[in-house]
C-alpha positions in Angstrom: 30.6 -213.3 190.8 33.1 -213.0 188.0 36.9 -213.0 188.5 38.3 -209.7 187.3 41.8 -208.3 187.0 42.4 -204.9 185.5 40.3 -201.8 184.9 36.8 -202.1 183.6 34.0 -199.8 182.5 30.2 -200.3 182.0 27.6 -198.1 180.4 24.5 -197.8 182.5 21.0 -196.6 181.6 20.6 -192.9 180.9 19.6 -190.7 183.8 17.4 -187.7 182.8 17.2 -184.5 184.7 15.1 -184.8 187.9 11.5 -183.7 187.6 9.9 -181.9 190.6 6.5 -183.3 191.2 3.5 -180.9 191.5 0.1 -181.5 192.9 -1.3 -178.9 190.5 -2.8 -180.6 187.4 -2.3 -178.9 184.0 -4.0 -180.3 181.0 -2.8 -179.5 177.5 -4.9 -180.0 174.4 -3.3 -180.3 170.9 -1.5 -182.5 168.4 1.0 -185.1 169.4 3.2 -187.1 166.9 1.7 -190.4 167.9 2.3 -191.4 164.3 5.9 -192.0 165.4 4.8 -194.4 168.1 4.7 -198.1 167.1 1.3 -199.8 167.6 -0.4 -196.4 168.4 -3.8 -197.8 167.6 -3.7 -200.3 170.4 -2.4 -197.8 173.0 -5.5 -195.5 173.1 -3.7 -192.2 172.4 -6.5 -190.2 170.8 -8.9 -188.0 172.8 -7.9 -189.4 176.1 -5.8 -188.1 179.1 -2.2 -189.2 178.9 -0.1 -188.5 182.0 3.5 -187.7 181.3 6.1 -187.5 184.1 9.4 -186.8 182.2 10.9 -186.6 178.8 11.6 -190.3 178.4 8.1 -191.1 179.4 6.7 -188.6 176.9 8.8 -190.0 174.1 7.6 -193.5 174.7 3.9 -192.6 175.1 3.2 -189.9 172.6 6.4 -189.3 170.7 8.3 -186.1 170.1 9.0 -183.7 167.3 11.0 -180.5 167.1 8.3 -179.2 164.7 6.2 -177.6 167.4 4.0 -175.8 164.9 2.9 -179.1 163.5 2.9 -181.1 166.7 1.8 -178.6 169.3 2.0 -181.0 172.3 5.8 -181.4 171.9 6.2 -177.8 173.1 4.9 -178.4 176.7 6.9 -181.6 176.8 10.0 -179.6 176.2 9.0 -176.7 178.4 8.3 -178.9 181.4 11.0 -181.6 181.0 13.9 -179.9 179.2 14.0 -176.6 181.1 17.2 -175.1 182.4 15.2 -173.4 185.1 14.3 -176.9 186.4 11.9 -179.6 185.3 8.4 -179.7 186.7 5.5 -182.1 186.2 3.6 -184.4 185.7 1.4 -183.0 183.0 -1.7 -184.3 181.2 -1.9 -184.3 177.4 -5.0 -184.7 175.2 -4.1 -185.5 171.6 -6.6 -184.9 168.8 -4.4 -186.1 165.9 -5.7 -189.4 164.5 -3.2 -190.8 161.9 -6.0 -193.0 160.5 -8.0 -189.9 159.5 -5.5 -187.0 159.4 -3.2 -188.4 156.7 -2.2 -187.7 153.1 -4.3 -189.4 150.5 -1.3 -190.9 148.6 1.5 -193.0 150.0 5.1 -191.8 149.9 7.6 -193.9 148.1 11.3 -193.5 148.2 14.6 -195.4 147.7 16.4 -196.2 151.0 20.1 -197.0 151.0 21.2 -199.7 153.4 24.8 -199.9 154.8 25.8 -203.0 156.8 22.2 -203.9 157.3 21.1 -200.5 158.5 19.3 -197.5 157.0 18.2 -194.2 158.5 16.2 -191.3 157.1 14.7 -188.1 158.5 11.0 -187.5 158.8 8.5 -186.7 161.5 5.3 -187.1 159.5 5.7 -190.9 158.7 3.1 -193.2 160.2 5.6 -195.7 161.5 3.1 -198.6 161.5 2.5 -198.2 157.8 6.0 -198.7 156.6 6.7 -201.3 153.9 10.1 -202.3 152.6 10.3 -203.9 149.1 9.5 -207.6 149.5 10.8 -207.8 153.1 8.7 -208.7 156.1 8.6 -206.4 159.1 9.9 -207.9 162.4 11.2 -210.9 160.4 13.6 -209.5 157.9 13.9 -206.1 159.4 12.9 -203.9 162.4 11.8 -200.3 162.5 12.4 -197.8 165.3 12.5 -194.0 165.7 15.2 -191.8 167.1 13.3 -188.8 168.7 16.5 -186.9 169.4 17.6 -186.9 165.7 14.1 -187.2 164.2 15.0 -190.2 162.1 13.5 -193.5 161.2 15.9 -196.5 161.7 15.6 -199.7 159.7 17.7 -202.6 160.9 18.3 -206.0 159.3 17.3 -209.0 161.4 18.6 -211.9 159.3 22.1 -213.3 159.1 22.1 -212.2 155.4 22.0 -208.5 156.0 20.0 -206.2 153.8 22.2 -204.1 151.5 21.9 -201.7 148.6 19.0 -199.5 147.8 15.4 -200.7 148.3 12.0 -199.2 147.7 10.2 -198.1 150.8 6.6 -196.8 151.1 4.6 -195.4 154.0 1.7 -193.1 154.9 2.2 -189.6 156.3 0.1 -187.6 158.6 -1.3 -184.2 157.4 -1.8 -182.0 160.4 -3.4 -179.3 158.2 -6.5 -181.5 158.2 -7.0 -180.7 161.9 -9.4 -177.8 162.5 -10.3 -175.6 165.4 -13.4 -177.7 165.9 -11.2 -180.8 166.6 -9.5 -178.9 169.4 -12.8 -177.5 170.8 -14.3 -181.0 170.5 -17.8 -182.1 171.3 -20.0 -184.8 173.0 -21.8 -187.0 170.4 -25.2 -188.6 170.8 -23.3 -191.8 171.6 -21.5 -189.9 174.4 -18.1 -189.9 172.7 -16.0 -187.0 174.0 -13.3 -185.1 172.1 -11.1 -182.0 172.5 -11.9 -179.5 175.2 -15.3 -181.2 175.9 -13.3 -184.1 177.3 -12.3 -181.9 180.3 -15.6 -182.9 181.9 -14.3 -186.4 182.4 -10.9 -185.5 183.8 -11.7 -186.1 187.5 -13.6 -189.3 186.6 -10.6 -190.7 184.6 -7.8 -189.6 186.8 -9.3 -188.9 190.3 -7.5 -185.5 190.1 -8.8 -182.0 190.0 -8.3 -179.9 186.8 -6.4 -176.8 187.8 -5.0 -175.3 184.6 -5.7 -175.8 180.9 -3.9 -174.6 177.8 -4.2 -175.2 174.0 -0.8 -174.1 172.8 -0.8 -172.7 169.3 -4.6 -172.2 169.4 -5.2 -169.9 172.4 -4.8 -166.9 170.1 -7.9 -168.0 168.3 -11.0 -166.3 169.8 -13.2 -169.3 169.1 -10.8 -171.6 171.0 -10.3 -169.0 173.8 -14.1 -168.8 174.3 -14.4 -172.6 174.3 -11.6 -173.0 176.8 -12.9 -170.5 179.3 -16.4 -172.0 179.0 -15.0 -175.5 179.5 -13.0 -174.3 182.6 -16.1 -172.9 184.3 -17.4 -175.4 186.9 -16.0 -178.5 185.1 -18.7 -181.2 185.4 -20.6 -178.7 187.6 -17.8 -178.9 190.2 -14.3 -177.9 189.5 -13.0 -174.4 188.9 -10.2 -174.2 186.5 -7.9 -171.4 185.2 -6.8 -170.9 181.5 -3.3 -169.9 180.3 -3.7 -168.1 177.0 -1.9 -166.1 174.3 -2.5 -163.1 172.1 -1.3 -163.6 168.5 1.7 -162.2 166.8 0.0 -162.7 163.4 -3.7 -162.5 162.7 -4.4 -163.6 159.1 -2.3 -161.2 157.0 -1.8 -158.7 159.8 1.2 -158.7 162.0 0.4 -158.0 165.7 4.0 -156.9 166.5 3.4 -153.6 168.3 1.9 -152.9 171.7 -0.8 -150.7 170.1 -1.8 -153.6 167.9 -1.9 -156.0 170.8 -4.0 -153.7 172.9 -6.5 -153.2 170.1 -6.6 -156.9 169.3 -7.4 -157.9 172.9 -10.2 -155.4 173.1 -11.7 -156.2 169.7 -11.7 -159.9 170.3 -13.1 -159.8 173.9 -10.2 -161.5 175.6 -11.6 -160.4 179.0 -12.4 -163.5 181.0 -11.7 -163.4 184.7 -10.6 -167.1 184.6 -7.9 -166.6 181.9 -4.5 -164.9 181.7 -3.2 -163.9 178.2 0.4 -163.1 177.3 2.0 -161.4 174.3 4.2 -161.8 172.3 5.9 -165.2 172.1 9.4 -165.8 173.5 12.6 -167.1 171.9 15.6 -168.9 173.3 18.4 -168.2 170.8 20.7 -170.8 172.5 18.4 -173.6 171.3 16.4 -171.9 168.6 13.1 -172.7 170.4 10.2 -170.3 170.1 7.7 -170.7 173.0 4.1 -169.7 173.4 3.9 -167.6 176.6 0.9 -169.6 177.7 3.0 -172.7 178.1 5.8 -170.8 180.0 3.1 -169.4 182.4 1.7 -172.8 183.1 5.2 -174.1 183.9 5.9 -171.3 186.3 2.5 -171.6 188.0 3.3 -175.2 188.7 6.7 -174.3 190.0 5.3 -171.7 192.4 2.6 -174.1 193.6 5.2 -176.7 194.4 7.3 -174.2 196.4 4.1 -173.2 198.4 2.9 -176.7 199.3 0.3 -176.9 196.5 -1.3 -173.5 197.5 -1.6 -171.2 194.4 -0.7 -168.1 196.4 2.1 -166.9 194.1 1.8 -165.4 190.6 4.0 -166.5 187.7 4.8 -162.8 187.1 8.5 -161.8 187.7 9.6 -165.4 187.5 12.6 -166.2 185.3 12.0 -168.2 182.1 14.5 -170.0 179.8 14.4 -167.5 177.0 16.7 -164.8 175.6 14.0 -162.4 174.6 10.6 -161.7 173.1 9.6 -163.0 169.7 7.4 -160.8 167.5 7.5 -162.9 164.3 10.1 -163.8 161.7 10.1 -160.6 159.7 9.1 -158.1 162.5 11.2 -155.0 162.9 10.1 -154.6 166.6 13.0 -154.3 169.1 10.7 -154.8 172.1 10.4 -152.5 175.1 11.3 -152.0 178.7 9.4 -152.0 181.9 7.6 -148.7 181.5 6.0 -149.7 178.2 5.4 -153.2 179.4 3.4 -151.7 182.3 1.1 -150.1 179.7 0.2 -153.6 178.6 -0.2 -154.8 182.2 -2.7 -152.0 183.0 -5.0 -153.5 180.3 -4.6 -157.0 181.5 -1.9 -158.2 179.1 1.0 -160.1 180.5 4.4 -159.9 178.6 8.1 -160.5 178.9 10.8 -158.1 180.1 14.4 -158.2 181.3 14.3 -157.5 185.0 17.3 -157.5 187.3 19.4 -159.3 184.7 16.9 -162.0 183.9 14.1 -162.5 181.4 10.9 -162.8 183.3 7.1 -163.1 182.8 5.7 -159.6 183.6 2.2 -159.0 184.7 0.1 -160.5 187.5 -3.4 -159.7 186.3 -6.3 -161.7 184.7 -7.7 -160.8 181.3 -10.6 -159.1 183.0 -8.3 -156.4 184.6 -8.6 -152.9 183.3 -6.8 -150.3 185.4 -9.0 -147.3 186.5 -12.4 -149.0 185.8 -14.9 -150.6 188.1 -14.4 -154.4 188.4 -14.9 -157.2 190.8 -11.8 -157.2 193.1 -11.5 -160.9 192.5 -10.2 -160.3 188.9 -7.4 -158.0 189.8 -4.7 -160.6 190.3 -4.4 -164.2 189.0 -3.6 -165.2 192.6 -7.0 -163.9 193.8 -8.8 -166.0 191.2 -6.7 -169.1 191.6 -6.8 -169.0 195.4 -10.6 -168.8 195.5 -10.7 -171.7 193.0 -8.4 -173.6 195.3 -10.6 -173.2 198.3 -13.8 -174.1 196.4 -12.2 -177.2 194.9 -10.6 -178.3 198.2 -13.9 -178.0 200.0 -15.6 -180.3 197.5 -12.9 -182.9 197.8 -12.8 -183.1 201.6 -16.5 -183.4 202.1 -17.4 -185.5 199.1 -18.0 -188.6 201.2 -20.5 -186.8 203.4 -23.0 -186.5 200.6 -26.2 -188.5 201.2 -25.4 -189.1 204.8 -27.5 -187.6 207.5 -26.4 -184.1 208.3 -27.0 -183.7 212.0 -26.5 -180.4 213.8 -23.4 -181.8 215.3 -22.0 -182.8 211.9 -22.9 -179.4 210.5 -20.8 -177.8 213.3 -18.0 -180.3 212.7 -17.9 -179.3 209.0 -17.7 -175.6 210.0 -14.8 -176.4 212.4 -12.9 -178.6 209.9 -13.2 -175.9 207.2 -12.2 -173.2 209.7 -9.0 -175.2 210.4 -8.2 -175.2 206.7 -8.8 -171.5 206.3 -6.7 -170.8 209.4 -3.9 -172.9 207.9 -4.1 -170.7 204.7 -3.8 -167.6 206.9 -0.8 -169.2 208.7 0.8 -169.9 205.3 0.3 -166.3 204.3 -2.1 -167.2 201.5 -4.9 -165.3 203.2 -4.9 -162.2 205.5 -7.2 -161.1 208.3 -9.3 -163.4 210.4 -11.8 -165.1 208.0 -14.6 -167.1 209.5 -16.6 -169.9 208.1 -20.3 -169.1 208.4 -23.6 -170.9 208.3 -26.2 -168.1 207.8 -29.9 -168.4 208.4 -30.7 -166.2 205.4 -28.7 -168.7 203.2 -30.3 -171.8 204.7 -34.1 -171.5 204.6 -36.3 -174.2 206.1 -37.3 -175.3 202.6 -33.7 -175.7 201.6 -32.8 -177.7 204.6 -35.9 -179.9 204.0 -34.5 -180.6 200.5 -31.1 -181.4 202.0 -29.4 -178.3 200.5 -26.9 -176.7 202.9 -24.9 -173.5 202.3 -21.6 -172.6 204.0 -20.3 -169.0 203.5 -16.5 -168.6 203.4 -15.6 -164.9 202.9 -11.8 -164.6 202.5 -9.2 -162.0 201.7 -6.4 -163.4 199.5 -3.0 -161.9 200.2 -2.4 -159.1 197.7 0.5 -159.2 195.4 3.3 -156.7 196.1 2.8 -155.1 192.6 4.9 -152.1 193.3 7.2 -150.8 196.1 7.9 -147.1 196.2 10.6 -145.6 198.4 10.3 -141.8 199.1 13.8 -140.4 199.4 14.3 -136.7 200.0 17.0 -134.3 201.0 17.5 -132.8 204.5 20.2 -130.5 205.7 20.2 -132.0 209.1 23.3 -134.0 208.5 25.4 -130.9 207.9 25.4 -130.3 211.6 28.0 -133.1 211.8 30.6 -130.8 210.3 30.5 -128.5 213.3 31.2 -129.6 216.9 29.4 -128.1 219.9 30.9 -124.8 221.0 32.3 -124.6 224.5 30.1 -122.9 227.0 
């Protein structure tokens, strides 16, 4: 205890906005500014799963840059943890940028002016560990740090005799242009080294979590990456079913994709028609902050938010959910003014999600998968994103709950017990309005032949009806003259 007399004030640690925790796991693949993280080599930040729970956590683990085009993983960090609609996480990030490889061939040299033993300069491409200051010794004569809010390098004198004047400073810089689509797609080498999207196979092994959503912001409008993403998401490690949040481009080479007609043609031409993906067009802008978002990231954020509100059950679409933007973004030089609901619906009927202003708020608009095409024959499962995601949820949940049963003896009693346990889960989903009707878990003779049972292969059928989205409500209002009778009272007999 210290004796006090008078008024006092203390400055405590910063408190960031609360982050709501989701049980849905979204994995983003891209480029993180780990070049701004000290000792990045020792921290295993390349082609590995990095769990991030809030903005401060992200800054310390993988850095941050406002240059989202160069450092694509900074966008989901902002969207999830600096969101005026509310923060939601955690998220998993896979960074493919390796500063030891993806760097400029020549060092950068510049004069740095010190004042009172301190110098500061702006850059987000510096490899912080490579900095050298004249004849000074790092961590003896001076320290180096990075301010992620301002995007500046800070050099601070550590000796009693402070550094002053202008000194020569040299450092390496990353070159993100050296990263190719193949780096994001990744591969498994003969030595069983995993990279990019190929790493998804190890997600459950590394985290003990189920992969639910994946996104490659800034690259999902590339057909090659889109194809790789939906392939990677299909029965991950022969087990887990995963959904992809995707984008259509606003520019393809020299061509602007800034009209609805161009977007529709581009989707058809490039076969963006997977039943396990959902693509959105165009991008979206928040004029208050200057941020320009990929719709795929905003969809992933809202999927997580809805899943939290529904106890982890993906029964709610991200469509018609408000997003922290002030309008669509068609490109820097586009003349497009956008469109209203009627024209947005023409995109929806071809499986393209978009943004509109609805009931005074900017919202995501469109609840379908990429495979949806109004008026054509299609598997009912592809009509809504909720249909697909709910079926994936049931499949994944079944595998988790009965994983420990594998290689044990399956008696008739245990078989019946599994049916009863799974029926309880299905009934719970009906009670929570995620399913409708009276679905029954079945063990059919035609699916379980004697030879299959002899081999230890058992099949449980679970036909379910996912609760349909209320895509449209129509009120039929018509005139009747019946009310005019109220003007005239009953005549006396």
